[in-house]
N, C-alpha and C positions, 0 to 999 in steps of 0.2 A: 758891877753890887746891884745896882738899883733894878739891874736888869734882872740879875737873880733871883734879887728879892720881891720883882713881879711879877715869878712866875709861880712863886711858893704860895706867896697871895691868893692866884687866882687859882694855883689847885687845892688849898686849903676851901675856897670858898664852894671851887665843887664838890670836897667831899661833903660840907656843912650840907649843902643841899640836898644833895642823895639821902646823906642820915637823915633830911627833915623829910623826904618824901617816903623813905623805907617806916620811919619811926609813924609818920603819920597815917601811912595804910596798917598800921599794925593798930595802930587804933581806928580804924574799921572803913576809912577813906582811902579812894582808888581814883589816881591821877592818871591822865595821860601820857604826862615825860617821864615816869617812872624807869624805863627801863633808857632813860639818852647819858648816861654816863657808864651803867654797870652793863649793859647790851644796845650798844648803838646798830648794830646790825637786825637786831633783831625783826622789826618791817619789811629790811630790804629783803632776807631770807624767806620770811611767810610768804611775802608775795612771790617771790621766784619758784618755787615749790609750787604755788596754787596755780600762776601760770602753766606750768608746764601739765599738771594735774588736770584742772579745765581743759586745757587745749586736745588732750586724749578722750576724757571724757566727760563732756559739756554739763552732765546730769551732778558730777558730785559738787558745782559751786552749789544747788538745792539741798543737796546730803549734805555738806558741811554749816550751812546755816542752821538746817535742822537737829543736826545734830546738840549744835548749841543752845535751843531752844528746851530740847529734850531733856537736857542735862540741866539747866537752869530750876526746870519744872520740880527738878526734885531735891530737894534741900539746899536750891541755888547753884549758887553757878560754880559750881566746884571740883569739875572733870571729874568728876562719882561716875557719868554713863561709861568711861573711858576704862574702868578699872574689870577686868578676867575675873572668873570664879574664884574662889579662895578657898581655906580650910576655914576665913573668919566670917565671908559672906557670899552670899549670892549676887551674882552680877546685874545687874539692867537691865543687860544686853539682853538677858534671859525674859524680861515681861513682856507681858503682851504687845504693847508700844509698839515696842522694840522690836522682839524676836526677827531676825530674817527680814528687816526692813529696815534697819539701823545701819549706815555706811558710813564709811570714810577712814574707817582710825587708821588704815596703813597711812595715808596721809597724814594723818594728826605724827603718827610714830614720825614717817619721815622729817617732819619739820621739826620733831623734839630731838633728833638725834644730832640734827646740823644744828642746834643753839645751842647745845651740850658741847659738840667739838668748839664752840669758838665763845660761849660764855658758859661755863660750868656751872648746873645748879642755882641759875636765877631766874630761868623764864619758865610760869606756872604753866601746867597742862592746862590748867581752867582759863588762865588769859591767852594763851594759843587758839583754843575756842571762839572764844572773844574775837580776835583779830580776824579768825579763819573767815570766821562769819563777816565778819566785814566787808576782807576782802575780797569775798566769794560774794555780796553784791554787788560791789565797783568792778567787777570783772563782767560783770554780767549786764554791766549798761545802769546800773542802778545808783541808790547816791554813796556821798562818801560819809564819817563821822567820827568824832573824837571815840575814841573807847578808851575809858577811866582802865586803869592796871591795878595790879596787885591784889590779882584774888590769888588763894595760896589754895591744895589742890585738899580734896578731904582724904579724910585715912580709911573709910569705907565705903562700900557702896550700899544702896537702897531699896532692895528688888521691891518690896512690898508698897512702898512711895511711888515708884513707877508705876505699878501697876495703877493706884486709883491717884495719882497729879497731871499725870500727863490725857486732856481732851482725845477723846476715842472721836474718829469720821465721824460716825451717827450720830454726833453729840447735838440735846436739843441746845437753842439759843440758852435760856436756862443754865444748862450746866456747861454751857460756856462759861458765862457772866460769872457764875460761882464757882468754877476752877480759876478764874482771871484774877476776882477776887480775894479768893484764895493766898496769891502769888503777891496781892499791893497792886495789880493791875487793873485800871478802869473798860468802858466798854470804850473808848477813842482807842485804847491799849490794845485791846483785841481787834478792830474792826481792821487797823493800822498794819496788826503782824497776821493777821492771815492772809495781807496780801505776799506776804515770802511764796505765795501758794501761784505765786507770779513765773514761779520756774519751779522743774521738776516733775513729778511723776506720780501716780498713787497707784497701787494694785487692785485687782480684781476683787480680793475679796472685803477689801474698805471703805468699794461703792454696789456693792452686789445688792446689797437689800433695798437701796434706789431700786433697781431696775426689775425687780420682782417680789416684793412682798414689802412694800415701805414702811404700812400700818398695820403688818400681819394678816392682812387679807388678802395677798397675791396678786396684791393691782403694782403696778408700778405709781414713783410718787409722780403724781399731776402736775409740778413744779416745770420737770426736766422738759425740754423744748424737742419735739419730735424728732428730729432729724439725727441731734446730738442723739436721744436716745436708744436708736435704730442705729447708731453709730458706736454707741457705748455696749449696745445686747452682740453685736457681731463681735466684741472684742469680751467677752466677761460670760460666761456661757450660766446656766443653772447651779451647777456643779462641772467642778472639776476647773482650771484655769486659774484658781488662785494668786498663783504668782505674775498673771500677765497682766500688765503694764498701760496705761496712757497718758498722758500730758494730764497737769490740773490744769495748765492754761493753753486750747488747743492755738491761739492766735500768735501766742509767741511764746515757748516753752521752754529756750535758753535766754531767755533776755528779759529783764527785770524791768518792767513798766506800767501802769496803769490795766493793762487790757484784763486781767484778774476781775477788776471791778465791773468792767465795762460786758464780761461774757456772762456776770451774776446777773448782768438788768438786762438779759435774751433768755436767761434760760438755760445756761451752758455753765452753771458751778458744777463741776464733780464732784464732791462729799457732800454727803449731808449737812456736815458744821461747816459748809463752804455756804451754800443755798441757803440757811436759817438767818443767815446773817442779812436778808435781805426779807424772807420770807418768815422770820420767826415772830412777826407780831411786836417786835419794842424797836419802837420811833428813832431814839439816837441810832442804831447802827444800820438801820435803814437809811436814813438821810446819808449818815458817812461814806455808805456805799454811794448812794449819788453822786456825794462829795468828790471822792477819787474817784470816780469813772469821769467825770468830768474834766478834772485838776489832777496832774501829774503831779506837779510841781507842790501841791498842799499836803497830797501822799507821801512824796518823796519827806516830805519837810519831816510827817509826822513819826513815820515810821521810823526814821534817825531817831526822834526823841523816844521812840517806845521799846527800843532796842537797846539804847544806853539805859532806860528805867529798868527792865530786864536785867540786861545783864548785872546790876545791881542788887537782885536779889537776893541774899544774905549771903553772901560772897566771904570763904572763912579767910582770916588772917591770920600771923604767922602766930598766935594763944592754941590756934583751932584747926592747921593743917599745917600743909611740908609745903615742898620744891620735888615733885616727884622726878628722879631720874628717868624712868620709864613710864608714861604715864600709864601701860598697863597692868601698875602692879605697884603697891605701896612701897615705899623706901626699905 
């Protein structure tokens, strides 16, 4: 009898704890242990899908990290970036910063389908994005951090805000600081999160201006190291080849490390939005580039903190969002 009573008490305490987490989440709080009882297999399922996807295509790690970033900068971390076109709204996938470049949707679909089999209508697409971004970094050799959970999924997409809020590759340092501040992120977050460019690639169309017409005078960006500049010209001609790609970090394109910052110091930052962290005449960002180039542990620590901070941008809770059954469309 005592044993049965103990089991009942344990069950009740677990149920109360879960209810507390859900209730707290509804009030706007996010908690790493949210799915501890409702979907304990969630982390394992996400990691197993990612291991296979990244083994097939190492670039996928950067794509999933970028997908989370592009989602959060538009009306908060609400999986609005995953929605396809509908009669009610135009998809963010069609916006300038995303069209023909945002990828990884099929991997998110695969994760969602497996989670729906094991624990239906439990894990939001927005939380999947946040966890997939973290795990992609870990699988690439980067830091681990606890991901606060409990986001709900948006019931619409925000095409116009995607065009307005996501930093462009040719951004000035002032543009970048302004767009980050709009999201509640500071200069320290800007430099650390830019370090995500230690993995992944960029298309010719995103850096052509630096090679041929940086200031509208038909001259290259003088901050580019000469050999690197010549290599880039062979990849990206003056016209055509818009979708030709090259690594953002030529030293270790598939490994999450601090070589991105070391390359910036050598004049080998690919995008204008990378290089201006060092040359944009903002003392704070310049100092941070040097600090992160010298000390990978400091970069990893700040990157983890900034990812949690970014992941907390206006996440919808139960009153404002839903848990989609299919990440591409509202329920």
